[in-house]
C-alpha positions as CSV (number, residue, x, y, z in Angstrom):
1,L,10.7,-11.4,-14.6
2,H,12.8,-12.7,-11.7
3,L,16.5,-11.6,-11.9
4,P,19.4,-13.3,-10.3
5,P,21.5,-11.5,-7.7
6,P,23.9,-9.0,-9.3
7,S,26.9,-10.9,-8.0
8,S,25.9,-14.0,-10.0
9,C,25.0,-12.2,-13.3
10,R,26.9,-13.0,-16.4
11,S,27.3,-11.0,-19.6
12,K,24.8,-13.5,-21.1
13,T,22.3,-15.1,-18.7
14,P,20.2,-18.2,-19.4
15,L,16.4,-17.7,-19.5
16,Y,13.8,-20.1,-18.1
17,I,10.2,-19.4,-19.2
18,S,7.5,-20.7,-16.8
19,I,3.8,-21.0,-18.0
20,H,1.3,-21.4,-15.1
21,G,-1.4,-24.1,-15.0
22,G,-5.1,-23.8,-14.3
23,S,-6.9,-26.0,-16.9
24,L,-6.7,-23.1,-19.4
25,T,-9.4,-21.3,-17.4
26,Y,-7.8,-19.7,-14.3
27,G,-4.5,-18.9,-12.6
28,T,-1.9,-16.2,-12.7
29,P,1.9,-16.1,-12.8
30,K,1.9,-15.2,-9.1
31,K,1.0,-18.8,-8.2
32,D,4.5,-19.9,-9.3
33,T,6.4,-17.0,-7.6
34,L,8.2,-19.3,-5.1
35,F,9.2,-21.8,-7.8
36,C,10.5,-19.1,-10.1
37,R,12.4,-17.3,-7.4
38,T,14.0,-20.6,-6.4
39,I,15.0,-21.5,-10.0
40,T,16.4,-18.0,-10.4
41,H,18.6,-18.1,-7.3
42,K,19.6,-21.8,-7.6
43,L,20.6,-21.6,-11.3
44,S,21.6,-18.0,-11.6
45,C,19.2,-17.5,-14.5
46,I,16.5,-15.1,-15.5
47,T,13.0,-16.5,-15.0
48,A,10.0,-15.2,-16.8
49,S,6.6,-16.3,-15.4
50,I,4.0,-15.6,-18.1
51,S,0.3,-15.9,-18.6
52,Y,-2.3,-16.2,-21.4
53,R,-5.9,-15.3,-22.0
54,K,-8.4,-17.8,-20.4
55,S,-11.1,-20.1,-21.7
56,P,-14.0,-20.3,-22.3
57,R,-13.9,-16.8,-23.7
58,H,-10.6,-17.4,-25.5
59,T,-10.1,-20.9,-27.0
60,Y,-7.3,-22.8,-28.6
61,P,-5.0,-21.8,-30.2
62,S,-5.1,-18.3,-28.5
63,H,-3.3,-19.7,-25.5
64,V,-0.3,-20.8,-27.6
65,H,-0.3,-17.5,-29.5
66,D,-0.4,-15.4,-26.4
67,V,2.7,-17.2,-24.9
68,A,4.5,-16.9,-28.2
69,H,3.9,-13.1,-28.3
70,L,5.0,-12.6,-24.7
71,I,8.3,-14.5,-25.4
72,E,8.9,-12.4,-28.5
73,A,8.3,-9.3,-26.4
74,I,10.8,-10.4,-23.8
75,L,13.5,-11.2,-26.3
76,S,13.0,-8.0,-28.2
77,D,13.0,-5.8,-25.1
78,P,16.1,-3.5,-25.3
79,E,16.5,-3.8,-21.5
80,Y,17.2,-7.5,-21.8
81,A,18.4,-7.9,-25.4
82,G,22.0,-7.8,-24.4
83,V,21.6,-9.8,-21.2
84,I,19.6,-13.0,-22.2
85,D,21.6,-15.8,-23.7
86,T,19.3,-16.7,-26.7
87,E,21.2,-20.0,-27.1
88,N,20.2,-21.0,-23.6
89,I,16.5,-20.7,-23.3
90,V,14.4,-23.4,-21.6
91,L,10.6,-23.5,-21.8
92,G,8.6,-25.0,-19.0
93,G,5.1,-25.1,-17.6
94,F,2.7,-26.7,-15.1
95,S,-0.3,-28.8,-16.2
96,A,-2.2,-26.7,-18.8
97,G,0.9,-24.5,-19.0
98,A,3.0,-27.6,-19.7
99,M,0.6,-28.5,-22.5
100,I,1.0,-25.1,-24.0
101,A,4.8,-25.4,-23.8
102,L,4.7,-28.8,-25.6
103,S,2.4,-27.3,-28.2
104,L,4.6,-24.2,-28.8
105,I,7.8,-26.2,-29.5
106,Q,6.0,-27.8,-32.5
107,H,5.1,-24.4,-34.1
108,P,7.2,-23.8,-37.2
109,E,8.4,-20.4,-36.0
110,W,9.7,-21.8,-32.7
111,R,11.1,-25.2,-33.7
112,G,14.7,-25.4,-32.4
113,G,14.2,-22.1,-30.6
114,F,14.6,-23.6,-27.1
115,L,17.5,-25.5,-25.6
116,G,14.9,-27.8,-23.9
117,V,11.5,-28.1,-22.4
118,V,10.3,-29.0,-18.9
119,A,6.7,-30.2,-18.6
120,W,5.3,-30.6,-15.1
121,Y,2.3,-33.1,-15.0
122,P,1.1,-32.1,-18.5
123,K,-2.1,-33.1,-20.2
124,V,-0.9,-34.6,-23.5
125,D,-3.9,-36.6,-24.8
126,G,-7.1,-34.6,-25.2
127,T,-8.9,-37.7,-26.6
128,L,-9.1,-39.3,-23.2
129,V,-11.8,-38.8,-20.6
130,F,-11.9,-39.8,-17.0
131,S,-13.9,-43.0,-17.7
132,D,-11.2,-44.2,-20.0
133,E,-9.2,-47.0,-18.5
134,Q,-6.1,-45.7,-20.3
135,C,-6.5,-42.4,-18.5
136,V,-5.1,-43.6,-15.2
137,G,-2.2,-45.9,-14.2
138,V,-3.1,-46.6,-10.6
139,D,-6.1,-47.8,-8.6
140,R,-9.1,-45.6,-9.4
141,G,-9.8,-45.1,-5.7
142,K,-6.3,-43.5,-5.3
143,V,-6.6,-41.0,-8.2
144,D,-7.1,-37.4,-7.3
145,V,-10.8,-37.3,-8.4
146,R,-10.8,-33.5,-8.4
147,M,-9.0,-33.8,-11.7
148,K,-12.3,-35.1,-13.2
149,E,-13.8,-31.6,-12.6
150,F,-10.9,-30.0,-14.4
151,L,-11.4,-32.0,-17.6
152,A,-14.6,-30.1,-18.4
153,A,-12.6,-26.9,-18.1
154,I,-9.9,-28.1,-20.4
155,N,-12.6,-29.1,-22.9
156,W,-13.8,-25.5,-22.8
157,G,-10.4,-24.5,-24.1
158,C,-11.0,-26.3,-27.4
159,G,-12.3,-24.1,-30.2
160,R,-15.1,-25.4,-32.4
161,G,-13.9,-27.7,-35.1
162,V,-10.6,-28.5,-33.3
163,R,-9.6,-32.1,-33.5
164,L,-8.7,-33.5,-30.1
165,D,-6.0,-35.6,-31.7
166,D,-4.3,-32.6,-33.3
167,P,-0.8,-32.6,-31.9
168,M,-1.0,-28.9,-31.1
169,M,-4.0,-29.6,-28.9
170,S,-2.8,-33.0,-27.7
171,P,1.1,-32.9,-27.7
172,G,1.3,-36.6,-27.0
173,F,0.6,-37.1,-30.7
174,M,3.4,-34.9,-32.0
175,G,5.8,-36.5,-34.5
176,I,9.0,-37.9,-33.0
177,E,11.0,-35.6,-35.3
178,L,9.6,-32.6,-33.4
179,V,10.5,-33.8,-30.0
180,P,13.4,-31.7,-28.6
181,E,16.7,-33.4,-27.7
182,R,16.3,-32.2,-24.2
183,M,12.9,-32.8,-22.7
184,L,11.9,-33.6,-19.1
185,I,8.4,-34.6,-18.2
186,C,7.4,-34.9,-14.5
187,A,4.2,-36.7,-13.7
188,G,2.6,-37.5,-10.3
189,R,1.8,-41.1,-9.7
190,E,-1.7,-40.2,-8.4
191,D,-2.3,-37.7,-11.1
192,M,-4.9,-38.9,-13.6
193,F,-2.6,-37.6,-16.4
194,C,0.3,-39.8,-15.3
195,S,-0.2,-42.8,-17.6
196,E,-0.7,-40.8,-20.8
197,S,2.5,-38.9,-20.0
198,E,4.3,-42.3,-19.5
199,R,3.0,-43.6,-22.9
200,F,4.1,-40.4,-24.6
201,V,7.6,-40.7,-23.2
202,E,7.8,-44.4,-24.0
203,R,6.8,-43.7,-27.6
204,V,9.3,-41.0,-28.2
């Protein structure tokens, strides 16, 4: 947890939850330390940078459940129970972490539980592969081809029998009624996930 300076603390402080990326297979909350510290000091909020068990040993939906359990633990912790503004919680994540965030907001127990969601370059359509023309929105030669290697890692994260068009696995298929009123999706132009994020935003 990253806490704002005492001089900026309020009786009830907003909470931003950050979920790290890493194709569901690697990464730790430490990789987002600079981002979280910046958010904390710029917005005078509490920032929680959290993790999840990794694939291929742990597959979907364990990642979503892990994040849900950690959020529950933070909100029930007596040390923070009287400090966090439970009406002002924003969920965010990077890449695979963003995918988890967009999955969690669909879960019946968490619908309406967040003021908003911020998804940084998320993977929202698991049915696409690198060879699909729909997978990229720019000249193939300009796309970060390293992302092709990460797709295999993301596929490891799918449990047996999981449909790739399941909205919990591919948030781009979620029903419009489940999309939160406040949602920000940030996609890089030369990120191979950019065009699928654009299509998702246009649809909702």
